[in-house]
N, C-alpha and C positions, 0 to 999 in steps of 0.2 A: 891112637884110640880116641873115640869121641864120646862125650857124655850124652845123656838123653837130650834131644834137641828141644829148645824153647820155640814153640810154634807161634805163627801169626794167628791173629784172631780168626775164629771159626774153622780152624784146622785141628785135626786129631790124628794120632798115630794109628796105623793099622793094628789089628789084634796081635799079630806076631811080635811087633816092636814094643807093645805096651809093657811086657813083663821084664824087659831088659833095662839096665841102668847104664851100661857101657857097651860101646860098639867098636869092634876092631877096624883099623884102617881099611878102606875099600868096601865097607858095609853099605848096602843100598836098602833103604827102608821106604815103605809106601805111606803116603799121607792121604787122609780122607777128609771130606767136609763133615763138620759137626752136624748133629741131628737138626733138621730144619733148614739146612743149607744144601745147595747143589753146586756142582762144578761150573765155574764160569769159564776159566781158561787156565792153561799152563800144565806143566808136567806134574804128575802126582808122586814123583820119587825125589829123594835127596840122597847124596852120597857123602860118606865120611872120607875126607881127603886131608892128610897131614894134621889130624886132630881137630879139624873143623868141618862143619856141615856145609854142603853146597847151598847156593841160594834157593830159597823156597819160592818156586814159580807159581805153584797152584793158588788160584784165588777162587773163593766161593761166594755165592750170592744167596740171599734168603730165598727159600722155596716160594714160588708163587702158585697158590692153589687155583687161581682164576676165580671167576664168580661161582658161587655154589649153584648146583643144578636144582632148580625148583621143581616141586611136584605140581600137578595140575592145580589151578586156582590159587597159586602161591607166588609171592614175590619176596625178595630179600632187601632189607635195609643193610647196606654195607657200612659197618660202624668205623672201621679203621683200615681200609684197603683190603687187599687179598693176599698179602705176604704172610709168611710163617708167623703165627702168634695172633693174627688179626681175628676179629669177631664179626659175625653177621647175624642179624635177627630176622627170622622168617615171619611173614604175616600173610593172612589169608584174605581172599576177596570177600566182599560183603556176602553174608549168607552162609559162610563156611567157618568152622571152628578148627583151630590148630590143635593137632594131637602130636605128642612127641616132644622133641627138644625145642626149647624156646630161645636158645642161642646156639650158634655153631662156631667152632674155632678152626682155623687153618693150622694143621699140624703136619708132621713129616709125611703121613700117609694120606693127606687130603683133609677135607672138611669133616669134623666130628659130627656125631648125632644124626638122627633121622627125624623128619617131620612130615606130616601129611595134613591136608586140609579136607575136612569131612563136612559134607553138606548138612546144614542145620535141619533137624526134624522136630515135629511137634507131637508125634504119637498119633493114636487113633483119633478120628474126628469125635468131638464131644457129643454126647447124647443130650438133647434138650427135650424135656417132657412135652408131649403133645406136638412134636414136630416131625418132619420128614426131611431128609436130604434130597434136594432136587438136582444138584449138580451131577454131571456125568463123570464120576471118578470111580476108579476101581482099586484105589490104593488102600492098604491096611494102615500104613504110616504116611502121614502127610509131610511134605518137604517145604523148605523155605519158599515163600511166595505162592504156594498152592492156595486156591480159594475154594471154600465150601459154601454152597448156597442152601439156605434153609427155607422151609415154608411150614405153615401150621396146618394141622388136620382140621377138618370141618368143625365149626363151632368155636374156633380159637383164632385170635388175631395176633399177628406178629408185632412185637414191640422191640424196637432197636434195628440194627442193620442186618439185613438178610444174608449179607456176604461176610464170611469169617475167613481171615487170612492167617496162615502160618508165618509168624514174624521172625526176625533175625535173632531174637532172644530165645527161640525155641518154645514160645508160648503163643496161644491163639489170641487174635484181637478180640475185643469184647463180644460176648455171645448175646444173641437176641433171646427174647422170651416169648412164649406163646400163652397169651392170657385168654381165659374163657369168659364168655358173656352169656347171660341168661335173662331174657326179657328186659334187656336194656341195662341190667345191673352187672357190674364186674364182680367176679368172685375169684 
């Protein structure tokens, strides 16, 4: 009869053997890799012979998740390799905001979390009193680096830059003003 075996690092007993404390001579039990590890090589069984267990041949290695699969406009900073327990940080290209997980971890089933990179938007083009938009755009919502061109209606003069840009921070660049003139006096 054999007692419950003392296992090498990263090995666990199969479910059927977990509940037993003693095993009759000739018993064959299966070994498995611990969570986060996968079979490297060797037989997964040991046998009770003359009150002792046969040599544990099974060796396990840490699971390798490989590099995380990025979404469009995303890259990863690999913080500690790609093996079980490792972390990676997603980041987005300029003009995109990260939504979802800010860190991913390599676990038994692969990388945790989901992340996407969403294009920065600035909302509707701002209305400027006594102005018209002269650029040829058909968008309700302006996106990163979109440019709007303004001009003033008759009797008003543009002060500032006529081009307004949707910036990386989701805000528009500084807006021009349309100032009115009457008989040479500003009002």
